[in-house]
PyMOL Python script that loads the backbone (N, CA, C, O; Angstrom):
from pymol import cmd

cmd.read_pdbstr("""\
ATOM      1  N   MET A   1      -6.953  30.908 113.213  1.00  0.00           N
ATOM      2  CA  MET A   1      -6.606  29.513 113.121  1.00  0.00           C
ATOM      3  C   MET A   1      -5.501  29.232 114.133  1.00  0.00           C
ATOM      4  O   MET A   1      -4.613  30.062 114.329  1.00  0.00           O
ATOM      5  N   ASN A   2      -5.552  28.081 114.767  1.00  0.00           N
ATOM      6  CA  ASN A   2      -4.597  27.718 115.805  1.00  0.00           C
ATOM      7  C   ASN A   2      -3.900  26.408 115.478  1.00  0.00           C
ATOM      8  O   ASN A   2      -4.442  25.547 114.785  1.00  0.00           O
ATOM      9  N   TYR A   3      -2.675  26.278 115.999  1.00  0.00           N
ATOM     10  CA  TYR A   3      -1.966  24.995 115.942  1.00  0.00           C
ATOM     11  C   TYR A   3      -2.615  24.056 116.952  1.00  0.00           C
ATOM     12  O   TYR A   3      -3.375  24.497 117.814  1.00  0.00           O
ATOM     13  N   SER A   4      -2.319  22.777 116.849  1.00  0.00           N
ATOM     14  CA  SER A   4      -2.881  21.814 117.806  1.00  0.00           C
ATOM     15  C   SER A   4      -2.414  22.104 119.227  1.00  0.00           C
ATOM     16  O   SER A   4      -3.067  21.692 120.186  1.00  0.00           O
ATOM     17  N   SER A   5      -1.287  22.812 119.376  1.00  0.00           N
ATOM     18  CA  SER A   5      -0.773  23.168 120.708  1.00  0.00           C
ATOM     19  C   SER A   5      -1.436  24.409 121.286  1.00  0.00           C
ATOM     20  O   SER A   5      -1.209  24.755 122.446  1.00  0.00           O
ATOM     21  N   GLY A   6      -2.274  25.096 120.465  1.00  0.00           N
ATOM     22  CA  GLY A   6      -3.039  26.229 120.955  1.00  0.00           C
ATOM     23  C   GLY A   6      -2.585  27.592 120.480  1.00  0.00           C
ATOM     24  O   GLY A   6      -3.375  28.535 120.508  1.00  0.00           O
ATOM     25  N   GLU A   7      -1.320  27.736 120.037  1.00  0.00           N
ATOM     26  CA  GLU A   7      -0.833  29.028 119.551  1.00  0.00           C
ATOM     27  C   GLU A   7      -1.577  29.431 118.286  1.00  0.00           C
ATOM     28  O   GLU A   7      -1.976  28.578 117.492  1.00  0.00           O
ATOM     29  N   THR A   8      -1.761  30.726 118.104  1.00  0.00           N
ATOM     30  CA  THR A   8      -2.383  31.254 116.891  1.00  0.00           C
ATOM     31  C   THR A   8      -1.385  31.190 115.749  1.00  0.00           C
ATOM     32  O   THR A   8      -0.224  31.566 115.917  1.00  0.00           O
ATOM     33  N   VAL A   9      -1.825  30.718 114.592  1.00  0.00           N
ATOM     34  CA  VAL A   9      -0.975  30.658 113.401  1.00  0.00           C
ATOM     35  C   VAL A   9      -0.767  32.074 112.876  1.00  0.00           C
ATOM     36  O   VAL A   9      -1.732  32.818 112.696  1.00  0.00           O
ATOM     37  N   GLU A  10       0.489  32.451 112.629  1.00  0.00           N
ATOM     38  CA  GLU A  10       0.817  33.758 112.074  1.00  0.00           C
ATOM     39  C   GLU A  10       1.789  33.591 110.913  1.00  0.00           C
ATOM     40  O   GLU A  10       2.621  32.683 110.907  1.00  0.00           O
ATOM     41  N   ILE A  11       1.671  34.488 109.923  1.00  0.00           N
ATOM     42  CA  ILE A  11       2.589  34.487 108.796  1.00  0.00           C
ATOM     43  C   ILE A  11       4.002  34.690 109.330  1.00  0.00           C
ATOM     44  O   ILE A  11       4.235  35.539 110.190  1.00  0.00           O
ATOM     45  N   GLY A  12       4.947  33.899 108.808  1.00  0.00           N
ATOM     46  CA  GLY A  12       6.341  33.978 109.241  1.00  0.00           C
ATOM     47  C   GLY A  12       6.715  32.983 110.321  1.00  0.00           C
ATOM     48  O   GLY A  12       7.895  32.856 110.650  1.00  0.00           O
ATOM     49  N   ASP A  13       5.735  32.266 110.889  1.00  0.00           N
ATOM     50  CA  ASP A  13       6.036  31.262 111.913  1.00  0.00           C
ATOM     51  C   ASP A  13       6.897  30.143 111.331  1.00  0.00           C
ATOM     52  O   ASP A  13       6.691  29.712 110.196  1.00  0.00           O
ATOM     53  N   SER A  14       7.858  29.681 112.117  1.00  0.00           N
ATOM     54  CA  SER A  14       8.623  28.483 111.777  1.00  0.00           C
ATOM     55  C   SER A  14       7.817  27.281 112.249  1.00  0.00           C
ATOM     56  O   SER A  14       7.321  27.250 113.376  1.00  0.00           O
ATOM     57  N   VAL A  15       7.694  26.291 111.367  1.00  0.00           N
ATOM     58  CA  VAL A  15       6.899  25.103 111.664  1.00  0.00           C
ATOM     59  C   VAL A  15       7.615  23.865 111.122  1.00  0.00           C
ATOM     60  O   VAL A  15       8.597  23.964 110.387  1.00  0.00           O
ATOM     61  N   THR A  16       7.099  22.705 111.504  1.00  0.00           N
ATOM     62  CA  THR A  16       7.517  21.461 110.861  1.00  0.00           C
ATOM     63  C   THR A  16       6.272  20.731 110.391  1.00  0.00           C
ATOM     64  O   THR A  16       5.191  20.884 110.960  1.00  0.00           O
ATOM     65  N   LEU A  17       6.441  19.939 109.351  1.00  0.00           N
ATOM     66  CA  LEU A  17       5.378  19.083 108.859  1.00  0.00           C
ATOM     67  C   LEU A  17       5.973  17.724 108.546  1.00  0.00           C
ATOM     68  O   LEU A  17       7.177  17.522 108.705  1.00  0.00           O
ATOM     69  N   GLU A  18       5.160  16.806 108.111  1.00  0.00           N
ATOM     70  CA  GLU A  18       5.584  15.423 107.880  1.00  0.00           C
ATOM     71  C   GLU A  18       6.216  14.826 109.144  1.00  0.00           C
ATOM     72  O   GLU A  18       7.327  14.297 109.119  1.00  0.00           O
ATOM     73  N   TYR A  19       5.473  14.932 110.236  1.00  0.00           N
ATOM     74  CA  TYR A  19       5.909  14.372 111.525  1.00  0.00           C
ATOM     75  C   TYR A  19       7.260  14.921 111.965  1.00  0.00           C
ATOM     76  O   TYR A  19       8.084  14.190 112.516  1.00  0.00           O
ATOM     77  N   GLY A  20       7.488  16.227 111.716  1.00  0.00           N
ATOM     78  CA  GLY A  20       8.703  16.876 112.161  1.00  0.00           C
ATOM     79  C   GLY A  20       9.888  16.730 111.238  1.00  0.00           C
ATOM     80  O   GLY A  20      10.959  17.258 111.538  1.00  0.00           O
ATOM     81  N   LYS A  21       9.740  16.033 110.121  1.00  0.00           N
ATOM     82  CA  LYS A  21      10.855  15.807 109.208  1.00  0.00           C
ATOM     83  C   LYS A  21      11.154  17.001 108.313  1.00  0.00           C
ATOM     84  O   LYS A  21      12.296  17.174 107.885  1.00  0.00           O
ATOM     85  N   THR A  22      10.151  17.832 108.019  1.00  0.00           N
ATOM     86  CA  THR A  22      10.312  18.906 107.050  1.00  0.00           C
ATOM     87  C   THR A  22      10.062  20.266 107.704  1.00  0.00           C
ATOM     88  O   THR A  22       8.952  20.530 108.166  1.00  0.00           O
ATOM     89  N   PRO A  23      11.080  21.130 107.748  1.00  0.00           N
ATOM     90  CA  PRO A  23      10.870  22.485 108.270  1.00  0.00           C
ATOM     91  C   PRO A  23      10.214  23.370 107.223  1.00  0.00           C
ATOM     92  O   PRO A  23      10.348  23.143 106.021  1.00  0.00           O
ATOM     93  N   GLY A  24       9.509  24.375 107.700  1.00  0.00           N
ATOM     94  CA  GLY A  24       8.873  25.322 106.796  1.00  0.00           C
ATOM     95  C   GLY A  24       8.548  26.620 107.503  1.00  0.00           C
ATOM     96  O   GLY A  24       8.759  26.772 108.706  1.00  0.00           O
ATOM     97  N   VAL A  25       8.024  27.560 106.713  1.00  0.00           N
ATOM     98  CA  VAL A  25       7.625  28.868 107.226  1.00  0.00           C
ATOM     99  C   VAL A  25       6.217  29.146 106.712  1.00  0.00           C
ATOM    100  O   VAL A  25       5.930  28.940 105.533  1.00  0.00           O
ATOM    101  N   VAL A  26       5.337  29.616 107.598  1.00  0.00           N
ATOM    102  CA  VAL A  26       3.969  29.932 107.205  1.00  0.00           C
ATOM    103  C   VAL A  26       3.998  31.111 106.230  1.00  0.00           C
ATOM    104  O   VAL A  26       4.497  32.189 106.551  1.00  0.00           O
ATOM    105  N   TYR A  27       3.458  30.883 105.042  1.00  0.00           N
ATOM    106  CA  TYR A  27       3.423  31.877 103.974  1.00  0.00           C
ATOM    107  C   TYR A  27       2.093  32.624 103.964  1.00  0.00           C
ATOM    108  O   TYR A  27       2.052  33.827 103.707  1.00  0.00           O
ATOM    109  N   ALA A  28       1.000  31.903 104.245  1.00  0.00           N
ATOM    110  CA  ALA A  28      -0.335  32.514 104.253  1.00  0.00           C
ATOM    111  C   ALA A  28      -1.259  31.721 105.159  1.00  0.00           C
ATOM    112  O   ALA A  28      -1.155  30.499 105.270  1.00  0.00           O
ATOM    113  N   VAL A  29      -2.168  32.444 105.807  1.00  0.00           N
ATOM    114  CA  VAL A  29      -3.232  31.830 106.606  1.00  0.00           C
ATOM    115  C   VAL A  29      -4.510  32.059 105.821  1.00  0.00           C
ATOM    116  O   VAL A  29      -4.891  33.202 105.565  1.00  0.00           O
ATOM    117  N   ILE A  30      -5.169  30.985 105.440  1.00  0.00           N
ATOM    118  CA  ILE A  30      -6.331  31.056 104.555  1.00  0.00           C
ATOM    119  C   ILE A  30      -7.554  30.604 105.346  1.00  0.00           C
ATOM    120  O   ILE A  30      -7.730  29.416 105.614  1.00  0.00           O
ATOM    121  N   GLU A  31      -8.404  31.579 105.719  1.00  0.00           N
ATOM    122  CA  GLU A  31      -9.546  31.275 106.580  1.00  0.00           C
ATOM    123  C   GLU A  31     -10.879  31.712 106.005  1.00  0.00           C
ATOM    124  O   GLU A  31     -11.853  30.962 106.071  1.00  0.00           O
ATOM    125  N   SER A  32     -10.943  32.901 105.447  1.00  0.00           N
ATOM    126  CA  SER A  32     -12.231  33.456 105.011  1.00  0.00           C
ATOM    127  C   SER A  32     -12.660  32.851 103.676  1.00  0.00           C
ATOM    128  O   SER A  32     -11.821  32.382 102.907  1.00  0.00           O
ATOM    129  N   PRO A  33     -13.965  32.862 103.402  1.00  0.00           N
ATOM    130  CA  PRO A  33     -14.440  32.375 102.099  1.00  0.00           C
ATOM    131  C   PRO A  33     -13.762  33.100 100.931  1.00  0.00           C
ATOM    132  O   PRO A  33     -13.480  32.493  99.898  1.00  0.00           O
ATOM    133  N   GLN A  34     -13.502  34.398 101.100  1.00  0.00           N
ATOM    134  CA  GLN A  34     -12.843  35.161 100.039  1.00  0.00           C
ATOM    135  C   GLN A  34     -11.407  34.646  99.817  1.00  0.00           C
ATOM    136  O   GLN A  34     -10.978  34.477  98.676  1.00  0.00           O
ATOM    137  N   GLN A  35     -10.679  34.402 100.896  1.00  0.00           N
ATOM    138  CA  GLN A  35      -9.314  33.881 100.769  1.00  0.00           C
ATOM    139  C   GLN A  35      -9.320  32.491 100.144  1.00  0.00           C
ATOM    140  O   GLN A  35      -8.483  32.189  99.294  1.00  0.00           O
ATOM    141  N   ILE A  36     -10.252  31.651 100.557  1.00  0.00           N
ATOM    142  CA  ILE A  36     -10.365  30.299  99.996  1.00  0.00           C
ATOM    143  C   ILE A  36     -10.603  30.387  98.497  1.00  0.00           C
ATOM    144  O   ILE A  36     -10.005  29.641  97.721  1.00  0.00           O
ATOM    145  N   ASN A  37     -11.475  31.299  98.095  1.00  0.00           N
ATOM    146  CA  ASN A  37     -11.771  31.499  96.676  1.00  0.00           C
ATOM    147  C   ASN A  37     -10.552  32.038  95.925  1.00  0.00           C
ATOM    148  O   ASN A  37     -10.246  31.570  94.829  1.00  0.00           O
ATOM    149  N   GLU A  38      -9.855  33.019  96.507  1.00  0.00           N
ATOM    150  CA  GLU A  38      -8.673  33.602  95.864  1.00  0.00           C
ATOM    151  C   GLU A  38      -7.579  32.563  95.618  1.00  0.00           C
ATOM    152  O   GLU A  38      -6.893  32.612  94.597  1.00  0.00           O
ATOM    153  N   TRP A  39      -7.420  31.647  96.528  1.00  0.00           N
ATOM    154  CA  TRP A  39      -6.411  30.592  96.395  1.00  0.00           C
ATOM    155  C   TRP A  39      -6.950  29.383  95.628  1.00  0.00           C
ATOM    156  O   TRP A  39      -6.225  28.411  95.411  1.00  0.00           O
ATOM    157  N   THR A  40      -8.221  29.442  95.218  1.00  0.00           N
ATOM    158  CA  THR A  40      -8.930  28.337  94.531  1.00  0.00           C
ATOM    159  C   THR A  40      -8.803  27.021  95.313  1.00  0.00           C
ATOM    160  O   THR A  40      -8.379  25.994  94.781  1.00  0.00           O
ATOM    161  N   LEU A  41      -9.184  27.092  96.580  1.00  0.00           N
ATOM    162  CA  LEU A  41      -9.148  25.931  97.466  1.00  0.00           C
ATOM    163  C   LEU A  41     -10.561  25.536  97.847  1.00  0.00           C
ATOM    164  O   LEU A  41     -11.518  26.257  97.563  1.00  0.00           O
ATOM    165  N   ASP A  42     -10.685  24.391  98.490  1.00  0.00           N
ATOM    166  CA  ASP A  42     -11.988  23.892  98.928  1.00  0.00           C
ATOM    167  C   ASP A  42     -12.242  24.083 100.417  1.00  0.00           C
ATOM    168  O   ASP A  42     -13.373  23.931 100.879  1.00  0.00           O
ATOM    169  N   GLU A  43     -11.199  24.416 101.168  1.00  0.00           N
ATOM    170  CA  GLU A  43     -11.339  24.532 102.616  1.00  0.00           C
ATOM    171  C   GLU A  43     -10.248  25.436 103.181  1.00  0.00           C
ATOM    172  O   GLU A  43      -9.266  25.721 102.495  1.00  0.00           O
ATOM    173  N   PRO A  44     -10.408  25.893 104.428  1.00  0.00           N
ATOM    174  CA  PRO A  44      -9.388  26.727 105.057  1.00  0.00           C
ATOM    175  C   PRO A  44      -8.144  25.913 105.402  1.00  0.00           C
ATOM    176  O   PRO A  44      -8.182  24.686 105.488  1.00  0.00           O
ATOM    177  N   GLY A  45      -7.048  26.630 105.594  1.00  0.00           N
ATOM    178  CA  GLY A  45      -5.791  25.988 105.985  1.00  0.00           C
ATOM    179  C   GLY A  45      -4.667  26.987 105.947  1.00  0.00           C
ATOM    180  O   GLY A  45      -4.894  28.197 105.957  1.00  0.00           O
ATOM    181  N   ILE A  46      -3.441  26.475 105.901  1.00  0.00           N
ATOM    182  CA  ILE A  46      -2.283  27.360 105.821  1.00  0.00           C
ATOM    183  C   ILE A  46      -1.401  26.951 104.643  1.00  0.00           C
ATOM    184  O   ILE A  46      -1.294  25.774 104.301  1.00  0.00           O
ATOM    185  N   MET A  47      -0.780  27.949 104.039  1.00  0.00           N
ATOM    186  CA  MET A  47       0.173  27.732 102.968  1.00  0.00           C
ATOM    187  C   MET A  47       1.553  27.847 103.595  1.00  0.00           C
ATOM    188  O   MET A  47       1.869  28.839 104.252  1.00  0.00           O
ATOM    189  N   ILE A  48       2.364  26.831 103.387  1.00  0.00           N
ATOM    190  CA  ILE A  48       3.673  26.751 104.001  1.00  0.00           C
ATOM    191  C   ILE A  48       4.737  26.711 102.916  1.00  0.00           C
ATOM    192  O   ILE A  48       4.613  25.968 101.943  1.00  0.00           O
ATOM    193  N   GLU A  49       5.784  27.512 103.085  1.00  0.00           N
ATOM    194  CA  GLU A  49       6.924  27.454 102.191  1.00  0.00           C
ATOM    195  C   GLU A  49       7.909  26.461 102.791  1.00  0.00           C
ATOM    196  O   GLU A  49       8.469  26.702 103.861  1.00  0.00           O
ATOM    197  N   ALA A  50       8.121  25.330 102.093  1.00  0.00           N
ATOM    198  CA  ALA A  50       8.963  24.263 102.623  1.00  0.00           C
ATOM    199  C   ALA A  50       9.823  23.678 101.510  1.00  0.00           C
ATOM    200  O   ALA A  50       9.314  23.226 100.484  1.00  0.00           O
ATOM    201  N   GLU A  51      11.119  23.694 101.728  1.00  0.00           N
ATOM    202  CA  GLU A  51      12.031  23.043 100.776  1.00  0.00           C
ATOM    203  C   GLU A  51      11.944  21.546 101.004  1.00  0.00           C
ATOM    204  O   GLU A  51      11.830  21.129 102.156  1.00  0.00           O
ATOM    205  N   PRO A  52      11.988  20.748 100.015  1.00  0.00           N
ATOM    206  CA  PRO A  52      12.205  21.027  98.605  1.00  0.00           C
ATOM    207  C   PRO A  52      10.911  21.195  97.818  1.00  0.00           C
ATOM    208  O   PRO A  52      10.933  21.167  96.588  1.00  0.00           O
ATOM    209  N   PHE A  53       9.781  21.368  98.507  1.00  0.00           N
ATOM    210  CA  PHE A  53       8.477  21.343  97.846  1.00  0.00           C
ATOM    211  C   PHE A  53       8.018  22.676  97.268  1.00  0.00           C
ATOM    212  O   PHE A  53       7.211  22.687  96.339  1.00  0.00           O
ATOM    213  N   GLY A  54       8.504  23.795  97.785  1.00  0.00           N
ATOM    214  CA  GLY A  54       7.950  25.097  97.424  1.00  0.00           C
ATOM    215  C   GLY A  54       6.791  25.392  98.351  1.00  0.00           C
ATOM    216  O   GLY A  54       6.907  25.201  99.561  1.00  0.00           O
ATOM    217  N   LEU A  55       5.669  25.857  97.804  1.00  0.00           N
ATOM    218  CA  LEU A  55       4.490  26.133  98.632  1.00  0.00           C
ATOM    219  C   LEU A  55       3.662  24.863  98.796  1.00  0.00           C
ATOM    220  O   LEU A  55       3.380  24.157  97.828  1.00  0.00           O
ATOM    221  N   VAL A  56       3.282  24.591 100.034  1.00  0.00           N
ATOM    222  CA  VAL A  56       2.486  23.411 100.368  1.00  0.00           C
ATOM    223  C   VAL A  56       1.246  23.882 101.112  1.00  0.00           C
ATOM    224  O   VAL A  56       1.351  24.645 102.073  1.00  0.00           O
ATOM    225  N   PHE A  57       0.062  23.430 100.673  1.00  0.00           N
ATOM    226  CA  PHE A  57      -1.170  23.742 101.394  1.00  0.00           C
ATOM    227  C   PHE A  57      -1.429  22.644 102.407  1.00  0.00           C
ATOM    228  O   PHE A  57      -1.440  21.459 102.073  1.00  0.00           O
ATOM    229  N   TRP A  58      -1.638  23.057 103.657  1.00  0.00           N
ATOM    230  CA  TRP A  58      -1.967  22.111 104.727  1.00  0.00           C
ATOM    231  C   TRP A  58      -3.359  22.464 105.225  1.00  0.00           C
ATOM    232  O   TRP A  58      -3.528  23.490 105.886  1.00  0.00           O
ATOM    233  N   PRO A  59      -4.370  21.638 104.926  1.00  0.00           N
ATOM    234  CA  PRO A  59      -5.745  21.975 105.316  1.00  0.00           C
ATOM    235  C   PRO A  59      -5.954  21.947 106.824  1.00  0.00           C
ATOM    236  O   PRO A  59      -5.331  21.168 107.545  1.00  0.00           O
ATOM    237  N   LYS A  60      -6.838  22.806 107.273  1.00  0.00           N
ATOM    238  CA  LYS A  60      -7.177  22.865 108.697  1.00  0.00           C
ATOM    239  C   LYS A  60      -7.734  21.530 109.191  1.00  0.00           C
ATOM    240  O   LYS A  60      -7.571  21.181 110.360  1.00  0.00           O
ATOM    241  N   SER A  61      -8.387  20.789 108.305  1.00  0.00           N
ATOM    242  CA  SER A  61      -9.014  19.515 108.679  1.00  0.00           C
ATOM    243  C   SER A  61      -8.008  18.384 108.889  1.00  0.00           C
ATOM    244  O   SER A  61      -8.383  17.316 109.372  1.00  0.00           O
ATOM    245  N   GLU A  62      -6.738  18.596 108.537  1.00  0.00           N
ATOM    246  CA  GLU A  62      -5.721  17.551 108.699  1.00  0.00           C
ATOM    247  C   GLU A  62      -5.367  17.387 110.167  1.00  0.00           C
ATOM    248  O   GLU A  62      -4.728  18.260 110.754  1.00  0.00           O
ATOM    249  N   THR A  63      -5.770  16.289 110.755  1.00  0.00           N
ATOM    250  CA  THR A  63      -5.462  16.036 112.169  1.00  0.00           C
ATOM    251  C   THR A  63      -4.504  14.862 112.333  1.00  0.00           C
ATOM    252  O   THR A  63      -3.887  14.706 113.387  1.00  0.00           O
ATOM    253  N   TYR A  64      -4.378  14.046 111.310  1.00  0.00           N
ATOM    254  CA  TYR A  64      -3.514  12.865 111.382  1.00  0.00           C
ATOM    255  C   TYR A  64      -2.030  13.259 111.428  1.00  0.00           C
ATOM    256  O   TYR A  64      -1.242  12.630 112.133  1.00  0.00           O
ATOM    257  N   ASP A  65      -1.652  14.302 110.673  1.00  0.00           N
ATOM    258  CA  ASP A  65      -0.275  14.785 110.622  1.00  0.00           C
ATOM    259  C   ASP A  65      -0.288  16.307 110.735  1.00  0.00           C
ATOM    260  O   ASP A  65      -0.099  16.999 109.734  1.00  0.00           O
ATOM    261  N   PRO A  66      -0.508  16.840 111.948  1.00  0.00           N
ATOM    262  CA  PRO A  66      -0.640  18.293 112.091  1.00  0.00           C
ATOM    263  C   PRO A  66       0.675  19.048 111.878  1.00  0.00           C
ATOM    264  O   PRO A  66       1.763  18.508 112.080  1.00  0.00           O
ATOM    265  N   VAL A  67       0.544  20.296 111.468  1.00  0.00           N
ATOM    266  CA  VAL A  67       1.695  21.195 111.395  1.00  0.00           C
ATOM    267  C   VAL A  67       2.072  21.533 112.833  1.00  0.00           C
ATOM    268  O   VAL A  67       1.203  21.839 113.650  1.00  0.00           O
ATOM    269  N   VAL A  68       3.360  21.477 113.142  1.00  0.00           N
ATOM    270  CA  VAL A  68       3.826  21.726 114.509  1.00  0.00           C
ATOM    271  C   VAL A  68       4.517  23.090 114.570  1.00  0.00           C
ATOM    272  O   VAL A  68       5.430  23.375 113.794  1.00  0.00           O
ATOM    273  N   PHE A  69       4.070  23.911 115.491  1.00  0.00           N
ATOM    274  CA  PHE A  69       4.663  25.233 115.724  1.00  0.00           C
ATOM    275  C   PHE A  69       6.033  25.062 116.349  1.00  0.00           C
ATOM    276  O   PHE A  69       6.197  24.307 117.307  1.00  0.00           O
ATOM    277  N   VAL A  70       7.045  25.783 115.792  1.00  0.00           N
ATOM    278  CA  VAL A  70       8.407  25.747 116.316  1.00  0.00           C
ATOM    279  C   VAL A  70       8.761  27.073 116.975  1.00  0.00           C
ATOM    280  O   VAL A  70       9.186  27.099 118.130  1.00  0.00           O
ATOM    281  N   ALA A  71       8.586  28.197 116.232  1.00  0.00           N
ATOM    282  CA  ALA A  71       8.977  29.491 116.774  1.00  0.00           C
ATOM    283  C   ALA A  71       8.276  30.607 116.013  1.00  0.00           C
ATOM    284  O   ALA A  71       7.926  30.457 114.843  1.00  0.00           O
ATOM    285  N   ARG A  72       8.081  31.713 116.691  1.00  0.00           N
ATOM    286  CA  ARG A  72       7.492  32.916 116.117  1.00  0.00           C
ATOM    287  C   ARG A  72       8.590  33.734 115.458  1.00  0.00           C
ATOM    288  O   ARG A  72       9.699  33.840 115.980  1.00  0.00           O
ATOM    289  N   LYS A  73       8.271  34.307 114.312  1.00  0.00           N
ATOM    290  CA  LYS A  73       9.225  35.183 113.628  1.00  0.00           C
ATOM    291  C   LYS A  73       9.481  36.402 114.504  1.00  0.00           C
ATOM    292  O   LYS A  73       8.538  37.022 114.996  1.00  0.00           O
ATOM    293  N   CYS A  74      10.733  36.744 114.701  1.00  0.00           N
ATOM    294  CA  CYS A  74      11.091  37.932 115.480  1.00  0.00           C
ATOM    295  C   CYS A  74      10.893  39.167 114.631  1.00  0.00           C
ATOM    296  O   CYS A  74      11.324  39.200 113.478  1.00  0.00           O
ATOM    297  N   THR A  75      10.243  40.191 115.183  1.00  0.00           N
ATOM    298  CA  THR A  75      10.016  41.419 114.428  1.00  0.00           C
ATOM    299  C   THR A  75      10.811  42.561 115.040  1.00  0.00           C
ATOM    300  O   THR A  75      10.755  43.687 114.546  1.00  0.00           O
TER     301      THR A  75
END
""", "prot")
cmd.dss("prot")
cmd.show_as("cartoon", "prot")
cmd.util.cbc("prot")
cmd.orient("prot")
């Protein structure tokens, strides 16, 4: 799965959502049918840990307000 800017989504990435107002960190990348089933979702996407919300699911089909890549987690 890729961000709209082309980078590959990876667990631990720093991102923003809600048009850049809310920072978050990618918690899970959900792509395969098995992962979709395990998370009891209807479609692929990413799970983001974002205060004050906790875990937020952002579907891959969301194009109106995309998740924006900020930085890769340093390992």
